[in-house]
C-alpha positions as a LaTeX table, in Angstrom:
\begin{tabular}{lrrr}
\hline
Residue & $x$ (\AA) & $y$ (\AA) & $z$ (\AA) \\
\hline
Met1 & 52.65 & 22.45 & $-28.89$ \\
Arg2 & 55.11 & 23.19 & $-30.94$ \\
Trp3 & 55.34 & 26.79 & $-29.58$ \\
Leu4 & 55.79 & 25.31 & $-26.21$ \\
Ile5 & 58.21 & 22.57 & $-27.14$ \\
Phe6 & 60.60 & 25.89 & $-28.14$ \\
Leu7 & 60.13 & 27.61 & $-24.92$ \\
Ile8 & 61.48 & 24.64 & $-22.78$ \\
Trp9 & 64.52 & 23.80 & $-25.62$ \\
Met10 & 64.86 & 27.48 & $-25.13$ \\
Ser11 & 64.65 & 27.25 & $-21.62$ \\
His12 & 66.74 & 24.47 & $-21.37$ \\
Val13 & 69.90 & 26.06 & $-23.52$ \\
Thr14 & 69.44 & 29.44 & $-21.58$ \\
Thr15 & 70.62 & 27.43 & $-18.82$ \\
Leu16 & 73.55 & 25.30 & $-20.34$ \\
Trp17 & 74.61 & 28.98 & $-21.42$ \\
Ala18 & 74.12 & 30.40 & $-18.35$ \\
Ile19 & 76.21 & 27.56 & $-16.52$ \\
Ser20 & 79.09 & 28.13 & $-18.61$ \\
Thr21 & 79.67 & 31.84 & $-17.40$ \\
Val22 & 80.90 & 30.41 & $-14.48$ \\
Pro23 & 82.80 & 27.22 & $-14.78$ \\
Ser24 & 83.66 & 26.71 & $-11.20$ \\
Leu25 & 80.06 & 25.85 & $-10.76$ \\
Met26 & 79.67 & 23.08 & $-12.66$ \\
Asp27 & 80.51 & 21.93 & $-9.28$ \\
Cys28 & 77.98 & 21.80 & $-7.98$ \\
Asp29 & 75.15 & 19.34 & $-7.77$ \\
Asp30 & 72.18 & 21.37 & $-8.56$ \\
Met31 & 72.93 & 23.50 & $-11.28$ \\
Ile32 & 69.70 & 23.52 & $-12.99$ \\
Phe33 & 68.81 & 26.39 & $-10.04$ \\
Val34 & 71.61 & 28.85 & $-11.31$ \\
Asp35 & 70.48 & 32.31 & $-13.02$ \\
Gly36 & 73.32 & 32.77 & $-14.86$ \\
Phe37 & 71.94 & 35.84 & $-16.58$ \\
Val38 & 73.40 & 37.68 & $-13.52$ \\
Ser39 & 76.34 & 35.29 & $-12.81$ \\
Glu40 & 79.23 & 36.03 & $-15.32$ \\
Ser41 & 82.62 & 34.58 & $-14.01$ \\
Trp42 & 85.33 & 36.94 & $-12.34$ \\
Pro43 & 88.88 & 35.17 & $-12.11$ \\
Ser44 & 91.38 & 36.91 & $-10.14$ \\
Asn45 & 93.79 & 35.09 & $-12.66$ \\
Gly46 & 96.80 & 34.84 & $-10.05$ \\
Ser47 & 99.52 & 32.15 & $-9.98$ \\
Gly48 & 102.22 & 31.09 & $-8.41$ \\
Gly49 & 100.73 & 29.06 & $-5.24$ \\
Pro50 & 101.51 & 25.87 & $-5.09$ \\
Val51 & 98.62 & 22.83 & $-3.92$ \\
Asn52 & 98.93 & 22.30 & $-0.08$ \\
Thr53 & 98.13 & 22.85 & 3.11 \\
Gly54 & 100.20 & 25.00 & 5.35 \\
Phe55 & 99.77 & 28.57 & 6.53 \\
Arg56 & 101.48 & 31.77 & 5.85 \\
Ser57 & 102.34 & 35.03 & 7.20 \\
Ile58 & 101.50 & 38.52 & 5.31 \\
Tyr59 & 102.48 & 42.01 & 6.26 \\
Ile60 & 99.04 & 43.99 & 6.98 \\
Asn61 & 100.76 & 47.83 & 7.85 \\
Ser62 & 103.12 & 49.38 & 10.01 \\
Gln63 & 100.81 & 49.11 & 13.00 \\
Leu64 & 99.66 & 45.04 & 12.30 \\
Gly65 & 102.87 & 43.95 & 11.45 \\
Asn66 & 102.44 & 40.38 & 9.69 \\
Arg67 & 99.93 & 38.53 & 10.38 \\
Thr68 & 99.18 & 34.48 & 9.80 \\
Phe69 & 96.38 & 32.56 & 8.61 \\
Tyr70 & 95.78 & 28.90 & 8.25 \\
Tyr71 & 94.88 & 27.42 & 4.36 \\
His72 & 94.18 & 24.53 & 2.00 \\
Ile73 & 94.35 & 24.44 & $-1.58$ \\
Pro74 & 92.47 & 21.32 & $-3.08$ \\
Ser75 & 94.43 & 18.69 & $-5.23$ \\
Ser76 & 91.88 & 19.67 & $-7.75$ \\
Tyr77 & 92.89 & 23.43 & $-8.14$ \\
Gln78 & 94.46 & 24.25 & $-11.50$ \\
Ser79 & 95.02 & 27.73 & $-12.44$ \\
Gly80 & 93.13 & 27.75 & $-15.36$ \\
His81 & 90.07 & 27.32 & $-13.66$ \\
Ala82 & 88.92 & 29.89 & $-11.60$ \\
Met83 & 88.23 & 28.35 & $-7.95$ \\
Pro84 & 85.84 & 29.49 & $-4.98$ \\
Ile85 & 86.66 & 30.40 & $-1.60$ \\
Met86 & 85.23 & 29.78 & 1.67 \\
Phe87 & 86.98 & 32.27 & 4.97 \\
Leu88 & 87.04 & 30.40 & 8.13 \\
Phe89 & 86.38 & 32.65 & 11.43 \\
His90 & 87.10 & 30.97 & 15.07 \\
Gly91 & 85.45 & 31.19 & 18.04 \\
Ala92 & 87.28 & 33.03 & 20.93 \\
Gly93 & 89.25 & 30.33 & 23.30 \\
Gly94 & 90.84 & 31.65 & 25.68 \\
Ala95 & 94.30 & 33.94 & 25.83 \\
Gly96 & 96.84 & 32.57 & 23.24 \\
Thr97 & 94.41 & 29.93 & 21.63 \\
Ala98 & 93.84 & 32.07 & 18.13 \\
Pro99 & 96.33 & 30.18 & 16.31 \\
Ala100 & 95.03 & 26.81 & 16.87 \\
Gly101 & 91.48 & 28.40 & 16.60 \\
Ala102 & 92.70 & 28.85 & 13.65 \\
Lys103 & 94.34 & 25.33 & 12.51 \\
Tyr104 & 91.12 & 23.67 & 13.74 \\
Ser105 & 88.24 & 25.25 & 12.28 \\
Arg106 & 90.58 & 24.62 & 8.54 \\
Asp107 & 91.28 & 21.30 & 9.51 \\
Met108 & 87.96 & 20.46 & 10.22 \\
Trp109 & 86.83 & 21.78 & 6.67 \\
Leu110 & 89.56 & 20.04 & 4.32 \\
Asn111 & 88.04 & 17.09 & 3.71 \\
Glu112 & 84.88 & 19.14 & 2.14 \\
Ser113 & 87.24 & 21.50 & 0.33 \\
Gln114 & 89.60 & 18.75 & $-1.28$ \\
Ala115 & 85.85 & 16.72 & $-2.33$ \\
Ser116 & 84.37 & 19.54 & $-3.15$ \\
Gly117 & 86.96 & 21.48 & $-5.09$ \\
Phe118 & 87.13 & 25.05 & $-2.73$ \\
Ile119 & 89.80 & 27.00 & $-1.01$ \\
Ile120 & 89.53 & 27.28 & 2.85 \\
Val121 & 90.92 & 30.48 & 4.65 \\
Ala122 & 91.31 & 30.56 & 8.07 \\
Gln123 & 92.17 & 33.55 & 9.61 \\
Val124 & 93.60 & 34.62 & 13.18 \\
Ala125 & 92.03 & 36.28 & 15.54 \\
Thr126 & 93.34 & 39.39 & 17.81 \\
Gly127 & 91.89 & 39.74 & 20.80 \\
Ser128 & 94.05 & 39.07 & 24.00 \\
Gln129 & 91.30 & 36.26 & 24.63 \\
Gly130 & 91.32 & 34.46 & 21.44 \\
Gly131 & 88.61 & 36.60 & 20.09 \\
Trp132 & 88.07 & 39.26 & 17.43 \\
Ile133 & 88.88 & 43.14 & 17.13 \\
Gln134 & 86.14 & 44.17 & 15.06 \\
Ser135 & 88.80 & 47.32 & 13.51 \\
Asn136 & 91.56 & 45.14 & 12.71 \\
Met137 & 89.70 & 42.36 & 11.59 \\
Val138 & 88.55 & 43.58 & 8.42 \\
Pro139 & 92.27 & 45.60 & 6.84 \\
Ile140 & 93.93 & 42.25 & 7.86 \\
Leu141 & 91.05 & 40.20 & 5.79 \\
Ile142 & 91.12 & 42.47 & 2.76 \\
Lys143 & 95.05 & 41.79 & 2.86 \\
Ile144 & 94.91 & 38.42 & 3.04 \\
Leu145 & 92.43 & 38.39 & 0.18 \\
Asp146 & 94.71 & 40.09 & $-1.85$ \\
Asp147 & 97.49 & 37.63 & $-1.30$ \\
Met148 & 95.14 & 34.59 & $-2.19$ \\
Glu149 & 93.82 & 36.24 & $-5.54$ \\
Ala150 & 97.42 & 37.42 & $-6.33$ \\
Arg151 & 98.36 & 34.07 & $-5.99$ \\
Tyr152 & 95.91 & 31.99 & $-7.32$ \\
Asn153 & 92.76 & 31.84 & $-9.10$ \\
Ile154 & 89.90 & 32.92 & $-6.88$ \\
Glu155 & 86.38 & 32.78 & $-8.09$ \\
Lys156 & 85.53 & 36.31 & $-6.99$ \\
Arg157 & 81.61 & 35.47 & $-7.71$ \\
Arg158 & 82.50 & 33.11 & $-5.18$ \\
Ile159 & 83.29 & 34.13 & $-1.85$ \\
Tyr160 & 82.05 & 32.10 & 0.87 \\
Ala161 & 82.50 & 32.78 & 5.03 \\
Trp162 & 81.83 & 30.65 & 8.10 \\
Gly163 & 81.81 & 31.44 & 11.82 \\
Tyr164 & 81.83 & 30.01 & 15.03 \\
Ser165 & 80.62 & 31.94 & 18.16 \\
Ala166 & 82.66 & 35.00 & 18.69 \\
Gly167 & 83.88 & 34.26 & 14.78 \\
Gly168 & 79.78 & 33.80 & 13.83 \\
Asn169 & 79.11 & 36.47 & 15.83 \\
Val170 & 81.35 & 39.04 & 14.21 \\
Leu171 & 80.67 & 37.27 & 10.63 \\
His172 & 77.02 & 38.51 & 10.36 \\
Glu173 & 77.96 & 42.07 & 10.99 \\
Leu174 & 80.85 & 41.78 & 8.12 \\
Ala175 & 78.13 & 39.87 & 6.21 \\
Leu176 & 75.05 & 41.91 & 6.47 \\
Tyr177 & 77.05 & 45.66 & 5.98 \\
Asn178 & 79.30 & 44.35 & 2.92 \\
Ala179 & 76.41 & 41.71 & 1.23 \\
Gly180 & 77.59 & 43.27 & $-2.50$ \\
Glu181 & 81.14 & 41.30 & $-1.27$ \\
Phe182 & 80.18 & 37.55 & $-0.12$ \\
Ala183 & 78.12 & 34.79 & $-2.35$ \\
Gly184 & 76.66 & 33.72 & 1.04 \\
Tyr185 & 77.93 & 32.53 & 4.76 \\
Ala186 & 76.94 & 30.43 & 7.45 \\
Ile187 & 76.53 & 31.21 & 11.20 \\
Ser188 & 77.59 & 28.10 & 13.83 \\
Gly189 & 76.74 & 28.83 & 17.61 \\
Ala190 & 75.58 & 32.50 & 16.94 \\
Asp191 & 73.48 & 34.80 & 17.16 \\
Leu192 & 72.44 & 38.56 & 15.61 \\
Ser193 & 72.69 & 40.31 & 18.90 \\
His194 & 76.35 & 41.67 & 17.89 \\
Ala195 & 75.55 & 43.03 & 14.63 \\
Ile196 & 72.01 & 44.60 & 15.89 \\
Ser197 & 74.06 & 46.20 & 19.04 \\
Gly198 & 76.18 & 48.11 & 15.99 \\
Gly199 & 73.34 & 48.72 & 13.92 \\
Val200 & 73.53 & 46.09 & 11.23 \\
Tyr201 & 70.01 & 44.23 & 10.56 \\
Pro202 & 68.99 & 42.16 & 8.02 \\
Ser203 & 66.76 & 44.60 & 6.79 \\
Thr204 & 69.23 & 47.25 & 6.28 \\
Ala205 & 71.81 & 44.65 & 4.10 \\
Ser206 & 71.77 & 45.43 & 0.35 \\
Arg207 & 71.12 & 42.40 & $-1.15$ \\
Lys208 & 69.23 & 39.01 & 0.84 \\
Leu209 & 72.46 & 36.99 & $-0.20$ \\
Pro210 & 72.06 & 33.35 & 0.94 \\
Val211 & 72.57 & 32.50 & 4.93 \\
Val212 & 72.53 & 29.02 & 6.78 \\
Leu213 & 72.31 & 29.07 & 10.55 \\
Ser214 & 73.30 & 25.72 & 12.52 \\
Val215 & 72.82 & 25.88 & 16.00 \\
Gly216 & 73.09 & 23.04 & 19.20 \\
Gln217 & 69.91 & 21.61 & 20.73 \\
Ser218 & 71.17 & 22.47 & 24.26 \\
Asp219 & 73.31 & 25.39 & 23.47 \\
Pro220 & 72.34 & 28.61 & 24.82 \\
Arg221 & 72.05 & 30.60 & 22.30 \\
Tyr222 & 69.27 & 28.04 & 20.40 \\
Pro223 & 66.63 & 30.52 & 21.37 \\
Ser224 & 68.03 & 33.58 & 19.95 \\
Val225 & 69.20 & 31.52 & 17.04 \\
Val226 & 65.63 & 30.70 & 16.49 \\
Asn227 & 64.25 & 34.36 & 17.32 \\
Asp228 & 66.97 & 35.17 & 13.93 \\
Tyr229 & 65.94 & 32.52 & 11.49 \\
Asn230 & 62.26 & 34.19 & 12.30 \\
Leu231 & 63.46 & 37.85 & 11.76 \\
Phe232 & 65.34 & 36.95 & 8.48 \\
Gln233 & 62.15 & 35.68 & 7.12 \\
Gln234 & 60.08 & 38.24 & 8.45 \\
His235 & 62.78 & 40.75 & 6.18 \\
Gly236 & 61.88 & 38.72 & 3.15 \\
Trp237 & 64.49 & 35.93 & 3.03 \\
Gln238 & 62.77 & 32.93 & 2.16 \\
Ala239 & 63.42 & 29.46 & 4.19 \\
Gly240 & 64.80 & 26.63 & 2.32 \\
Tyr241 & 65.85 & 29.04 & $-0.30$ \\
Asn242 & 68.16 & 31.96 & 1.09 \\
Val243 & 68.10 & 30.81 & 4.49 \\
Trp244 & 68.13 & 28.00 & 6.36 \\
Phe245 & 68.11 & 26.41 & 9.60 \\
Asp246 & 70.18 & 23.63 & 10.91 \\
Val247 & 69.78 & 21.60 & 14.06 \\
Tyr248 & 71.75 & 19.32 & 15.62 \\
Ser249 & 71.92 & 17.40 & 18.90 \\
Gly250 & 74.36 & 18.56 & 21.65 \\
Gly251 & 75.56 & 22.09 & 22.85 \\
His252 & 77.96 & 25.04 & 21.80 \\
His253 & 79.67 & 23.15 & 19.56 \\
Tyr254 & 80.10 & 22.14 & 15.90 \\
Phe255 & 79.73 & 19.47 & 14.12 \\
Pro256 & 81.82 & 17.03 & 11.67 \\
Ser257 & 78.59 & 16.92 & 9.10 \\
Glu258 & 78.50 & 20.84 & 9.56 \\
Pro259 & 80.73 & 21.58 & 6.34 \\
Ala260 & 79.05 & 19.17 & 4.02 \\
Ala261 & 75.91 & 20.46 & 5.10 \\
Val262 & 77.18 & 24.18 & 4.68 \\
Trp263 & 78.27 & 23.36 & 1.14 \\
Asp264 & 75.71 & 21.73 & $-0.23$ \\
Lys265 & 73.23 & 24.58 & 0.46 \\
Leu266 & 75.42 & 27.89 & $-0.39$ \\
Cys267 & 77.82 & 25.89 & $-3.60$ \\
Ile268 & 75.08 & 27.43 & $-6.24$ \\
Ser269 & 75.50 & 30.62 & $-5.01$ \\
Thr270 & 77.32 & 33.89 & $-6.33$ \\
His271 & 77.43 & 37.50 & $-5.00$ \\
Ile272 & 75.15 & 38.95 & $-7.28$ \\
Asp273 & 72.53 & 36.43 & $-6.67$ \\
\hline
\end{tabular}
């Protein structure tokens, strides 16, 4: 009995020690499930950025020039405490709609960002119809991440992403191909077809990173998202542990409750879990 009590006590101490290795994880509700032996903090130690809601234009390269992104830094941000970051990839709404799509995505996530303490960044797509061009979205994303990590103290173990419709299509490929870079990701109203067409499958990912699949019950993509959910499980993901399927009443749109539902599932994950 004494030995059992000792083991329980050691487990509790280990959990407390593990939690302390990534201070930002203390903001998550279900900390007891975090395996901190592989979750050491990796702060970017950036400084100088203001705590506000706005947009920013940065230089990418000679071909792409300057590109704009929308962001929100919650009021709880402190430069001495590395904070997680969530990248948002909007849907394709037609010619000239990409900036509004990025801003709308940021605004939809703003309340959850403020309440739960994570930074949000919405990249603006470059396609002529408001969608994503795979060849340049990644160079822009890398520059945005470099800029944010230099200006703010980002917890690089906790980089997340959410994508809707066309943004979700490209995010599936981006996240699975770069599974070692993301803590987890979420898809709304999109499926794996784009990723699979590029030769990227759940089975080719370097790790089983957490993924949340959300879709409206009357969305035309509903059947394919159901298939995706099953495919993830066939390749080793576990329902309710590192893959989730959220169904909403309605069609092809996202829902006000989605940010909170996504964050509740992804919050405790790190990019090496």
